[in-house]
Every structure is written in structure tokens, then in C-alpha cells.
Kinemage of the C-alpha trace (Angstrom):
@kinemage 1
@onewidth
@group {chain A} dominant
@subgroup {mainchain}
@vectorlist {calphas} color= white
{ca met a 1} P -0.269 0.077 -0.104
{ca asn a 2} L 1.260 3.223 -1.058
{ca lys a 3} L -0.669 5.408 1.070
{ca leu a 4} L -2.712 4.912 4.580
{ca pro a 5} L -6.213 3.369 4.466
{ca arg a 6} L -8.726 5.229 5.001
{ca ser a 7} L -9.858 2.156 8.337
{ca leu a 8} L -9.219 -1.399 8.570
{ca phe a 9} L -11.379 -3.877 9.909
{ca ile a 10} L -9.763 -6.524 11.617
{ca ser a 11} L -10.883 -9.845 13.517
{ca his a 12} L -8.750 -9.772 16.469
{ca gly a 13} L -8.703 -13.156 18.122
{ca gly a 14} L -9.437 -14.858 21.394
{ca gly a 15} L -8.267 -13.084 24.266
{ca pro a 16} L -4.796 -12.659 24.202
{ca leu a 17} L -3.907 -16.183 22.165
{ca pro a 18} L -2.499 -14.445 18.970
{ca leu a 19} L 0.684 -13.089 22.352
{ca leu a 20} L 0.819 -16.511 23.552
{ca gly a 21} L 1.994 -18.396 20.101
{ca asp a 22} L -1.366 -20.306 20.137
{ca pro a 23} L -1.081 -22.537 16.963
{ca gln a 24} L -4.691 -21.191 15.938
{ca his a 25} L -3.745 -17.717 15.780
{ca arg a 26} L -0.762 -17.864 13.854
{ca glu a 27} L -2.153 -17.365 10.822
{ca leu a 28} L -4.135 -14.068 11.948
{ca val a 29} L -0.691 -12.857 13.690
{ca thr a 30} L 1.257 -13.600 10.586
{ca arg a 31} L -1.483 -11.608 8.712
{ca leu a 32} L -1.868 -8.466 11.183
{ca gln a 33} L 2.110 -8.193 11.117
{ca glu a 34} L 1.766 -8.267 7.052
{ca met a 35} L -0.965 -5.580 7.074
{ca ala a 36} L 1.295 -3.188 8.897
{ca ser a 37} L 4.578 -3.766 7.205
{ca thr a 38} L 2.652 -3.133 3.830
{ca met a 39} L 0.842 0.372 5.101
{ca pro a 40} L 2.594 3.889 5.531
{ca gln a 41} L 3.085 4.200 9.177
{ca pro a 42} L 0.575 6.411 10.870
{ca asp a 43} L 0.748 9.364 12.793
{ca ala a 44} L -1.534 7.906 15.881
{ca ile a 45} L -4.050 5.426 15.875
{ca val a 46} L -8.061 5.461 16.697
{ca val a 47} L -9.173 2.030 17.759
{ca val a 48} L -13.229 1.097 17.648
{ca ser a 49} L -13.045 -2.115 19.883
{ca ala a 50} L -15.356 -4.905 20.666
{ca his a 51} L -14.792 -4.775 24.435
{ca trp a 52} L -16.616 -0.996 25.510
{ca glu a 53} L -20.024 -0.122 25.351
{ca glu a 54} L -21.159 2.918 27.027
{ca arg a 55} L -24.489 5.076 26.540
{ca val a 56} L -22.858 7.587 24.050
{ca pro a 57} L -19.697 7.248 21.695
{ca ser a 58} L -16.644 7.724 24.761
{ca ile a 59} L -12.837 8.526 24.133
{ca thr a 60} L -10.137 7.985 25.620
{ca ala a 61} L -8.607 11.057 26.881
{ca ala a 62} L -6.025 9.712 28.874
{ca gln a 63} L -2.028 10.657 27.777
{ca ser a 64} L -0.804 7.470 29.217
{ca pro a 65} L -3.427 5.339 29.301
{ca ser a 66} L -3.453 2.004 31.204
{ca leu a 67} L -4.087 -1.356 29.362
{ca ile a 68} L -7.120 -3.136 30.521
{ca tyr a 69} L -6.810 -7.255 30.708
{ca asp a 70} L -10.686 -7.979 30.283
{ca tyr a 71} L -9.962 -11.754 30.306
{ca tyr a 72} L -9.885 -14.586 32.467
{ca gly a 73} L -8.314 -18.126 32.622
{ca phe a 74} L -5.825 -17.301 30.862
{ca pro a 75} L -1.480 -17.916 32.433
{ca pro a 76} L 0.083 -15.608 34.334
{ca glu a 77} L 2.266 -14.041 31.682
{ca ser a 78} L -1.051 -13.008 30.165
{ca tyr a 79} L -1.818 -10.230 32.823
{ca glu a 80} L 2.045 -9.271 32.206
{ca ile a 81} L 1.599 -8.161 28.791
{ca glu a 82} L 2.736 -4.372 28.065
{ca tyr a 83} L 1.746 -1.704 25.343
{ca pro a 84} L 3.177 1.455 27.195
{ca cys a 85} L 2.129 3.691 24.076
{ca ala a 86} L 0.997 7.174 24.571
{ca gly a 87} L -2.470 8.597 24.449
{ca glu a 88} L -3.793 11.473 22.505
{ca pro a 89} L -5.399 13.920 24.287
{ca val a 90} L -5.675 16.397 21.259
{ca leu a 91} L -6.634 14.085 18.668
{ca ala a 92} L -9.468 12.469 21.394
{ca gly a 93} L -10.729 16.313 21.459
{ca glu a 94} L -11.142 16.456 17.836
{ca ile a 95} L -13.064 13.117 17.633
{ca his a 96} L -15.445 14.660 20.007
{ca arg a 97} L -15.608 17.778 18.044
{ca leu a 98} L -16.427 16.107 14.612
{ca leu a 99} L -18.931 14.023 16.171
{ca gly a 100} L -20.264 17.218 17.609
{ca val a 101} L -20.601 18.744 14.253
{ca arg a 102} L -22.732 15.719 12.817
{ca gly a 103} L -25.026 15.819 16.095
{ca ile a 104} L -23.781 12.931 17.793
{ca asp a 105} L -23.398 13.272 21.420
{ca ala a 106} L -20.222 11.965 23.065
{ca arg a 107} L -17.795 12.171 25.877
{ca leu a 108} L -14.329 12.123 26.646
{ca asp a 109} L -13.067 9.323 29.546
{ca glu a 110} L -9.793 10.826 31.175
{ca ser a 111} L -9.740 7.654 33.046
{ca arg a 112} L -10.317 4.381 30.830
{ca gly a 113} L -7.494 2.579 29.993
{ca leu a 114} L -6.790 0.457 26.609
{ca asp a 115} L -8.710 -3.103 26.577
{ca his a 116} L -7.246 -6.215 24.445
{ca gly a 117} L -9.416 -5.405 21.633
{ca val a 118} L -6.712 -2.763 21.155
{ca phe a 119} L -3.290 -3.868 22.675
{ca val a 120} L -3.574 -7.073 21.808
{ca pro a 121} L -3.420 -6.175 17.839
{ca leu a 122} L -1.264 -3.361 18.227
{ca lys a 123} L 1.256 -5.372 19.848
{ca leu a 124} L 1.402 -7.309 16.499
{ca met a 125} L 0.874 -4.625 14.218
{ca tyr a 126} L 3.043 -2.141 16.052
{ca pro a 127} L 5.271 -3.840 18.525
{ca gly a 128} L 7.206 -0.630 19.470
{ca ala a 129} L 4.606 1.132 21.038
{ca asn a 130} L 5.403 4.514 19.356
{ca ile a 131} L 2.729 5.294 17.740
{ca pro a 132} L 0.019 7.251 19.939
{ca cys a 133} L -3.373 5.506 20.104
{ca val a 134} L -7.208 6.877 21.090
{ca gln a 135} L -9.785 4.023 21.774
{ca leu a 136} L -13.465 4.641 20.919
{ca ser a 137} L -16.457 3.339 22.379
{ca leu a 138} L -19.444 1.033 20.997
{ca val a 139} L -23.133 2.418 21.761
{ca asn a 140} L -24.918 -0.215 24.065
{ca thr a 141} L -27.975 0.276 22.001
{ca leu a 142} L -25.793 -1.809 19.022
{ca asp a 143} L -27.618 -0.026 16.510
{ca pro a 144} L -26.002 -0.761 13.113
{ca ala a 145} L -27.373 2.596 11.253
{ca gln a 146} L -25.548 4.252 14.510
{ca his a 147} L -22.465 3.165 14.296
{ca ile a 148} L -22.299 3.749 10.406
{ca asp a 149} L -22.888 7.280 11.034
{ca ile a 150} L -20.351 7.433 13.914
{ca gly a 151} L -17.454 5.980 11.784
{ca tyr a 152} L -18.615 8.759 8.851
{ca ala a 153} L -18.219 11.602 11.047
{ca leu a 154} L -14.738 10.692 11.360
{ca arg a 155} L -14.536 10.137 7.676
{ca asn a 156} L -11.543 12.764 7.353
{ca leu a 157} L -9.290 11.571 10.101
{ca his a 158} L -6.905 9.912 7.179
{ca glu a 159} L -6.036 13.039 5.944
{ca gln a 160} L -4.204 14.192 9.380
{ca asn a 161} L -2.137 10.668 8.677
{ca val a 162} L -4.543 8.961 11.045
{ca leu a 163} L -5.373 5.634 11.075
{ca leu a 164} L -9.089 4.178 12.141
{ca ile a 165} L -9.486 0.606 13.095
{ca gly a 166} L -12.288 -1.297 13.950
{ca ser a 167} L -11.615 -4.373 15.973
{ca gly a 168} L -13.945 -7.154 16.197
{ca phe a 169} L -14.595 -10.777 14.592
{ca ser a 170} L -16.192 -11.742 11.486
{ca phe a 171} L -17.222 -14.614 13.479
{ca his a 172} L -17.954 -14.196 17.292
{ca asn a 173} L -20.324 -17.461 18.524
{ca leu a 174} L -18.501 -18.332 21.485
{ca lys a 175} L -20.214 -21.726 21.773
{ca ala a 176} L -19.546 -22.654 18.814
{ca phe a 177} L -15.249 -22.205 18.805
{ca phe a 178} L -15.747 -24.900 21.511
{ca ala a 179} L -18.403 -27.168 19.932
{ca pro a 180} L -16.818 -30.121 17.170
{ca gly a 181} L -17.404 -28.417 13.833
{ca thr a 182} L -20.213 -30.146 11.788
{ca ala a 183} L -21.441 -29.481 8.273
{ca glu a 184} L -24.513 -27.537 8.719
{ca ser a 185} L -21.776 -24.909 10.772
{ca ala a 186} L -19.406 -24.724 7.997
{ca arg a 187} L -22.221 -23.859 6.216
{ca leu a 188} L -23.698 -21.121 8.107
{ca asn a 189} L -20.103 -19.935 8.537
{ca asp a 190} L -19.219 -19.705 5.283
{ca ala a 191} L -22.810 -18.161 3.904
{ca phe a 192} L -22.323 -15.209 5.828
{ca glu a 193} L -18.586 -15.058 5.464
{ca gly a 194} L -19.650 -15.004 1.451
{ca trp a 195} L -21.958 -12.262 2.195
{ca leu a 196} L -19.984 -9.876 3.990
{ca gln a 197} L -17.418 -9.937 1.269
{ca val a 198} L -19.915 -9.460 -1.381
{ca val a 199} L -21.438 -6.937 0.333
{ca cys a 200} L -17.887 -4.754 1.650
{ca gly a 201} L -16.291 -5.519 -1.548
{ca gly a 202} L -19.180 -5.963 -4.363
{ca thr a 203} L -19.025 -2.372 -7.063
{ca glu a 204} L -22.491 -3.565 -7.831
{ca his a 205} L -23.927 -1.862 -5.155
{ca ser a 206} L -24.589 1.998 -4.784
{ca glu a 207} L -23.403 3.256 -1.235
{ca glu a 208} L -27.433 3.703 -0.558
{ca gln a 209} L -28.038 0.184 -0.695
{ca arg a 210} L -24.357 -0.946 0.896
{ca arg a 211} L -25.350 0.664 3.573
{ca glu a 212} L -29.228 -0.499 4.128
{ca leu a 213} L -27.044 -4.154 3.811
{ca leu a 214} L -25.007 -3.543 6.658
{ca val a 215} L -28.068 -2.403 8.771
{ca arg a 216} L -30.144 -5.160 8.296
{ca trp a 217} L -26.654 -7.432 8.427
{ca ser a 218} L -29.116 -9.573 10.427
{ca ser a 219} L -31.140 -10.847 7.483
{ca ala a 220} L -28.226 -12.488 6.024
{ca pro a 221} L -27.323 -16.288 5.636
{ca gly a 222} L -26.345 -17.717 8.975
{ca ala a 223} L -25.796 -14.020 10.187
{ca arg a 224} L -27.039 -15.286 13.920
{ca tyr a 225} L -25.308 -18.456 13.987
{ca cys a 226} L -21.668 -16.233 13.410
{ca his a 227} L -23.337 -13.110 15.605
{ca pro a 228} L -25.746 -14.192 18.628
{ca arg a 229} L -24.632 -10.799 19.865
{ca glu a 230} L -23.148 -8.127 17.355
{ca glu a 231} L -20.744 -6.560 19.205
{ca his a 232} L -18.092 -8.171 17.715
{ca leu a 233} L -19.137 -7.165 13.786
{ca leu a 234} L -20.220 -3.328 14.950
{ca pro a 235} L -16.572 -2.292 14.401
{ca leu a 236} L -16.464 -2.812 10.704
{ca his a 237} L -19.887 -1.098 10.708
{ca val a 238} L -17.567 2.239 11.865
{ca ser a 239} L -14.779 1.018 9.674
{ca tyr a 240} L -17.215 1.155 6.821
{ca gly a 241} L -18.981 4.703 7.708
{ca ala a 242} L -15.194 6.165 7.914
{ca ala a 243} L -14.816 5.237 3.988
{ca his a 244} L -18.045 5.435 2.738
{ca gly a 245} L -16.856 3.275 -0.496
{ca pro a 246} L -16.326 -0.659 -1.127
{ca cys a 247} L -13.317 -2.266 0.223
{ca ser a 248} L -9.968 -2.558 -1.133
{ca lys a 249} L -8.716 -5.444 -0.202
{ca arg a 250} L -10.063 -8.574 1.913
{ca ile a 251} L -8.137 -11.077 4.081
{ca gly a 252} L -9.436 -14.285 4.291
{ca leu a 253} L -8.333 -17.149 7.196
{ca arg a 254} L -8.967 -19.222 9.846
{ca ile a 255} L -8.791 -18.386 13.411
{ca met a 256} L -9.878 -21.093 16.213
{ca asn a 257} L -11.223 -23.663 13.367
{ca lys a 258} L -13.295 -20.740 11.960
{ca ala a 259} L -13.670 -19.091 8.918
{ca ala a 260} L -13.199 -14.994 9.115
{ca ser a 261} L -11.675 -12.226 7.662
{ca leu a 262} L -9.961 -8.416 7.605
{ca tyr a 263} L -10.667 -5.557 5.659
{ca val a 264} L -8.720 -2.479 4.272
{ca trp a 265} L -10.891 0.380 2.653
């Protein structure tokens, strides 16, 4: 890539497992590292993580954000992971302003740290922790149209060499991850992945049609099997909103024996 993408959507894997050498996350580790190495380095990063929901969009505004180890039952070393990136209060304020311009009520949070949906993928992509990072929450209504609108409000951040990353998972059914795979589960997984690829990348859709399809995502084949609850999909809606066009690249992979994907806009 010879220029910074408008936005990314990444499937961030299971908890800290991508950082612990888990064999079912090796492909994800490779793809995230390749993605970062083939694009210009941003001056700052904004991450919308599936693991933070608030009444209104909330933005981390600490100068030196802590880490939140928001996972359970993993080895002791997973609670000692460090990612000492700086925050960027000025950028946080700009995000707050841009949301307000679009009539979206938002708030700055000067105390919250970065959860694993942020520090796990960033440690793989930018291990030097030398790029300031701001986290943006989901809204707890889980309204897909609202999240597209949030992304659209931030559509010009890339002009400031800011990278917007939606960090979720294109497949997120926790029970299915640990259940024996069947022909039917594979069919549903592949059906939704195929639908998502066509909707995000297809040039036959107008943006009005693409938006409507993403708003009505739960009607897609396999949708509720892949996402019993949609919080891991909605970062994609924010990423799409920021680009407001078809993706330039899709990267398909397998994580924990399920088909998943990464998108570049």
C-alpha cells in the first residue's frame, strides 16, 4: 500500500491468545504483521473495540493510558503484557468535536485504559508501541445505523495521517468455537463470510444499498449463528462508515477453526 488506508476492520482473535503462540492464531499473527508492514506508518491510531460499550460514544483522553486485562482463565504471563503507547488527548478532543458536528453526543474519558481489543492487535502490528493511540467505544444500543454514522463523522481523519481500526471478529459465537464442527456449522460460517465479502467489496451496490444491507445484516444467511450478539461485528460498521465505499482488499483466514476475515478500505 502506497498510502494509508481510510480504515481497517480486523478480527482480533481470542483474548490474548495471538500473543501467546497459540497455533490456531498463527495465521492471524502473520496477516496482521503483513498488513502493518505494507502500509505507511500512521501518526496516530484510533481503535474501535468490541469490548467497550457506553451510552454515548466515549473516547479515551488519558496521556498515558493503562491496559485493561479484560479476559479470564489465561496463563499468568497474559496479565503481564505491556504496551506502553502514549495517548493523544488532542486527537481525542478532535474526535469529540467531529462527532458533535454531526449531532452525535459523545464524551471524553480521561481515566479508562485500553482493552485487549486494542493492545493485542497493536502489539502485533506495531510492537514498538511508538504510535499514540485513542480508543473509541461502541454505543450500547448496538444500532448498526448509528455506528455507520459514527464512522462517517470521522471520515476525514485519514487526511491527518490517522489510522482508524475497527477491532472485532467477523465470526463470534463463543459456544461454536468450542463445539465439534459440523457440515451445517461450516455452511453457516461460510455463508455469512461470503455475504460480508460481497457487501463490503461488491462494486455493483450503490452506497445507499451497501449501507442498507449492513444495517439489515441480521437478515443475511448465517448471520445469527455467526453473531448471536453483534458487538464484534459493529466495529466493521464504523470502519465502513469512515470509508463510505467498497473495500479495497479482503483477507480471508481461519482462526480457531472458523473462517474469518480482515478488511482494508
